[in-house]
C-alpha positions in Angstrom: 32.9 16.0 -115.1 35.4 13.0 -114.2 35.6 15.4 -110.4 32.1 15.2 -110.3 31.7 11.8 -110.4 34.2 11.3 -108.0 31.8 12.2 -105.6 29.1 10.1 -106.4 28.0 7.1 -103.9 29.2 4.9 -106.4 32.8 5.8 -105.9 32.5 5.7 -102.4 30.8 1.8 -102.4 34.0 0.9 -105.1 36.3 2.8 -102.2 35.3 0.4 -99.6 34.6 -2.7 -101.1 38.7 -2.1 -101.7 39.3 -1.3 -98.0 41.6 -5.1 -96.6 38.6 -4.9 -93.6 35.6 -4.6 -95.4 34.9 -8.6 -96.2 36.2 -9.9 -93.1 33.5 -7.3 -91.4 30.8 -8.5 -93.5 31.3 -12.2 -93.1 31.8 -11.6 -89.5 28.3 -9.1 -89.5 26.9 -12.5 -91.5 27.5 -14.9 -88.9 26.6 -12.7 -85.6 22.7 -12.3 -87.8 22.7 -16.0 -87.9 23.9 -17.1 -85.0 21.4 -14.5 -83.5 18.8 -16.3 -85.3 19.7 -20.1 -83.9 19.4 -18.2 -80.8 16.0 -17.1 -81.1 14.9 -20.2 -82.8 16.3 -22.3 -79.4 14.2 -20.0 -77.3 11.0 -19.7 -78.7 11.1 -23.8 -79.5 12.0 -24.4 -75.6 8.8 -21.5 -74.7 6.8 -24.2 -77.0 7.5 -27.0 -75.3 7.9 -26.0 -71.9 3.8 -24.8 -72.7 3.3 -28.3 -74.2 4.2 -29.6 -71.0 2.4 -27.8 -68.5 -0.6 -28.4 -70.8 -0.2 -32.0 -70.2 1.2 -32.1 -66.6 -2.9 -29.8 -65.9 -4.4 -33.0 -68.6 -3.2 -35.2 -65.9 -3.8 -33.8 -63.2 -7.7 -32.7 -63.6 -7.3 -36.8 -65.1 -5.9 -38.3 -62.5 -8.7 -39.9 -60.4 -7.7 -42.4 -56.9 -7.4 -45.9 -57.0 -7.9 -47.9 -53.4 -4.1 -48.4 -54.1 -3.6 -44.8 -52.9 -4.6 -45.8 -49.0 -2.6 -48.6 -48.8 0.1 -46.6 -49.2 0.3 -45.7 -45.1 0.4 -49.4 -44.5 3.8 -50.7 -46.9 5.4 -48.0 -45.4 4.5 -49.2 -42.4 6.0 -52.5 -42.8 9.4 -50.9 -43.0 9.6 -51.2 -39.0 12.6 -53.3 -37.8 11.4 -55.0 -35.3 12.2 -54.9 -32.1 12.7 -55.9 -28.5 9.2 -55.4 -25.9 11.3 -54.2 -23.6 12.2 -50.9 -23.3 15.5 -51.1 -21.0 17.9 -53.7 -22.3 20.3 -53.1 -20.4 18.1 -54.9 -17.7 16.8 -56.9 -19.8 18.2 -60.5 -20.8 16.0 -63.8 -23.1 15.6 -66.5 -20.4 13.7 -69.0 -22.8 15.9 -69.1 -26.5 13.2 -70.1 -29.0 13.0 -74.1 -30.3 14.5 -74.3 -32.8 15.7 -77.4 -35.0 18.7 -76.5 -36.3 20.4 -75.4 -33.3 23.0 -76.4 -31.2 22.4 -78.8 -28.7 22.5 -76.2 -25.8 20.4 -73.0 -28.0 18.3 -76.4 -27.8 18.3 -76.9 -24.1 18.1 -73.4 -23.5 14.8 -73.7 -25.2 12.3 -76.4 -23.3 10.9 -75.4 -20.8 10.2 -78.1 -17.3 6.3 -78.7 -16.3 4.3 -80.3 -15.0 7.0 -83.2 -14.7 7.7 -83.0 -18.9 9.7 -80.7 -20.7 8.3 -78.9 -23.4 9.6 -77.1 -26.9 9.8 -72.9 -26.5 7.8 -71.2 -29.3 8.4 -67.7 -27.8 12.3 -66.2 -26.0 11.3 -65.2 -22.3 13.0 -62.2 -21.6 13.4 -61.9 -17.0 15.1 -59.0 -15.8 18.4 -59.3 -14.2 16.6 -58.0 -10.6 14.1 -60.1 -11.3 11.6 -57.3 -11.0 8.8 -55.5 -12.5 9.0 -53.7 -16.1 7.1 -52.2 -18.8 6.6 -54.1 -21.4 6.0 -51.7 -25.2 4.8 -53.3 -28.7 8.1 -55.1 -30.8 5.1 -53.3 -33.1 2.7 -50.8 -34.4 -0.5 -52.4 -34.7 -4.3 -53.2 -33.9 -5.2 -55.1 -30.2 -6.9 -58.6 -31.4 -7.4 -60.2 -27.6 -6.6 -59.5 -24.3 -7.6 -62.0 -22.3 -6.4 -63.8 -18.8 -5.2 -67.9 -19.9 -4.6 -70.1 -16.5 -1.5 -71.1 -17.7 0.2 -67.8 -19.6 -1.1 -65.2 -17.9 -2.4 -62.0 -19.3 -2.1 -62.1 -22.7 -2.2 -59.7 -25.6 -2.1 -60.2 -28.9 -1.7 -57.6 -32.1 -2.0 -58.0 -35.6 0.3 -56.1 -38.1 0.2 -56.3 -42.2 0.9 -58.8 -43.8 -0.1 -61.9 -42.0 1.9 -60.9 -38.4 1.9 -61.6 -35.2 3.2 -60.2 -31.9 2.6 -62.9 -28.9 2.6 -60.9 -25.2 2.0 -62.8 -22.7 2.4 -64.0 -18.7 1.9 -60.0 -18.1 1.0 -58.9 -14.8 -0.9 -55.4 -15.6 -2.4 -54.5 -19.0 -3.2 -51.7 -20.0 -4.6 -52.0 -23.3 -8.5 -53.4 -24.6 -8.9 -55.0 -27.4 -9.2 -53.3 -30.9 -6.7 -50.5 -29.6 -4.0 -49.2 -32.5 -1.1 -48.7 -31.0 1.9 -47.7 -32.5 5.9 -49.7 -32.0 7.1 -48.6 -27.8 4.0 -47.4 -27.0 3.0 -49.5 -23.3 0.7 -52.8 -23.2 1.2 -53.6 -19.6 3.9 -54.8 -16.7 6.1 -58.0 -16.8 4.2 -60.5 -14.3 4.7 -64.3 -13.3 2.9 -67.5 -14.5 2.2 -71.2 -13.7 4.0 -72.4 -17.1 7.1 -70.2 -16.9 7.1 -70.0 -13.3 11.2 -71.2 -12.5 11.2 -67.4 -14.7 10.0 -65.3 -12.2 8.8 -61.7 -13.7 9.3 -61.7 -17.1 7.3 -61.6 -20.3 7.1 -63.9 -23.1 7.6 -62.8 -26.9 6.2 -64.8 -30.0 6.4 -63.5 -33.7 3.7 -65.5 -35.9 4.0 -64.5 -39.6 1.2 -66.6 -41.3 0.3 -68.4 -38.1 3.6 -70.0 -37.6 6.3 -69.1 -34.6 9.4 -68.0 -36.2 12.3 -66.9 -33.7 12.4 -63.8 -32.7 16.0 -63.1 -31.4 16.2 -64.0 -35.8 14.5 -60.8 -36.6 15.1 -58.5 -33.9 16.4 -54.3 -35.5 15.2 -56.3 -38.6 13.2 -55.1 -41.3 9.6 -56.7 -40.7 10.5 -57.9 -44.5 13.0 -59.7 -44.2 9.4 -61.9 -42.4 8.4 -62.6 -46.1 12.2 -63.1 -47.3 13.4 -65.5 -44.9 10.3 -68.1 -43.7 10.1 -69.6 -47.6 12.9 -71.7 -46.5 12.7 -72.1 -43.2 9.5 -73.2 -43.7 10.5 -75.4 -45.9 12.8 -77.1 -43.6 10.8 -77.3 -41.0 8.1 -79.4 -43.7 11.4 -81.2 -44.4 11.6 -82.1 -41.2 9.0 -82.6 -40.0 8.4 -85.5 -43.4 11.0 -87.1 -41.6 10.2 -87.4 -38.0 7.3 -88.7 -38.9 8.5 -91.1 -40.9 10.6 -91.9 -38.1 8.0 -92.1 -36.3 6.2 -94.3 -38.6 9.0 -96.9 -38.7 9.2 -96.7 -35.2 5.3 -97.6 -35.0 5.3 -100.2 -37.6 8.7 -102.1 -35.9 6.4 -101.9 -33.1 2.7 -103.6 -34.6 4.8 -106.2 -35.8 7.3 -107.2 -32.2 3.9 -106.8 -31.0 2.2 -109.1 -34.1 5.0 -112.2 -33.2 5.0 -111.9 -29.3 1.2 -112.5 -29.4 1.8 -115.3 -32.2 4.8 -116.7 -29.1 2.6 -116.1 -26.6 -0.8 -117.5 -28.8 1.7 -120.8 -30.2 3.5 -121.1 -26.5 -0.5 -121.0 -24.6 -2.1 -123.8 -27.3 1.1 -126.6 -26.4 0.6 -125.9 -22.9 -3.6 -127.0 -23.5 -1.7 -130.0 -25.2 0.9 -131.1 -22.5 -2.1 -130.3 -20.1 -4.7 -132.0 -22.0 -1.9 -135.3 -22.2 -1.2 -135.2 -18.4 -4.8 -135.6 -17.8 -5.7 -138.0 -20.4 -3.6 -141.2 -18.3 -6.0 -139.7 -15.2 -8.6 -141.2 -16.6 -8.0 -143.9 -17.3 -6.1 -144.6 -14.7 -9.6 -143.9 -12.7 -11.5 -146.4 -15.3 -8.8 -148.8 -14.9 -9.4 -148.3 -10.7 -13.3 -148.2 -11.2 -13.0 -151.9 -12.8 -10.9 -153.5 -10.6 -13.2 -152.2 -7.0 -16.6 -154.1 -9.3 -14.7 -157.8 -9.9 -13.8 -157.4 -5.8 -17.5 -156.8 -4.6 -18.4 -159.3 -7.0 -16.1 -162.7 -5.6 -16.7 -161.4 -2.0 -20.4 -162.0 -3.1 -19.6 -165.3 -3.9 
């Protein structure tokens, strides 16, 4: 009977439980099962999250409606162009007339004066000429649209381009023009060739170039090789300084005018007093003469009366 009990499953499990390796193996098995469960749950959660995000993205794509701002994306990119000189051969070109800047040195201000018709005028742009006085190609400093092409009696052929954000570029003293109003041009496209004009005849063959922001001329040399957006960042300070300077000049001019008017008034008053004094003296000189005439006439009458007697 005891021998039969030794062979029963219960005794076998008892012998297994008494083994040293049984419980460590059991713990490892349980831990492996738990770890597998955690990994499986995480994978399931990630799959569900990915499916949810994909569904949301698809829903957003279906609900998306283009806005007007999307159409303005291209002009925003165009603003990032850098302002270039309107010439192709930089080595053979030089700036012969500068932009007149009130804050510049006296030497630069003198180099920004244009002599015409016996008078000096302040330059509102820069004149670029070739070293050998030969004609050269004039190109667009920025991408834009040709607003106007005209022939000016003093400035020669003139081309004006418009750009985003109220920016304009102005090209004058052109000999030949290769664009027409309404043309869209890219930066570097040929606009014409440099020529001569009456106003800047001392510079020979050249191109007169201006940059305008909100209708105000700015110094091109301050913005060459700079992003167009710098015009927005720095123009406010320049306008403020120029406004203060203009106010000071206007105040000085008004004071000078008032001083001149005061001097003229004093001079007029002095002249009036002198004139009155002169008239008084002349009147006094004439009065004795009339008395003498009366006396003489009286004496003549007495003489005639004696002769008759």
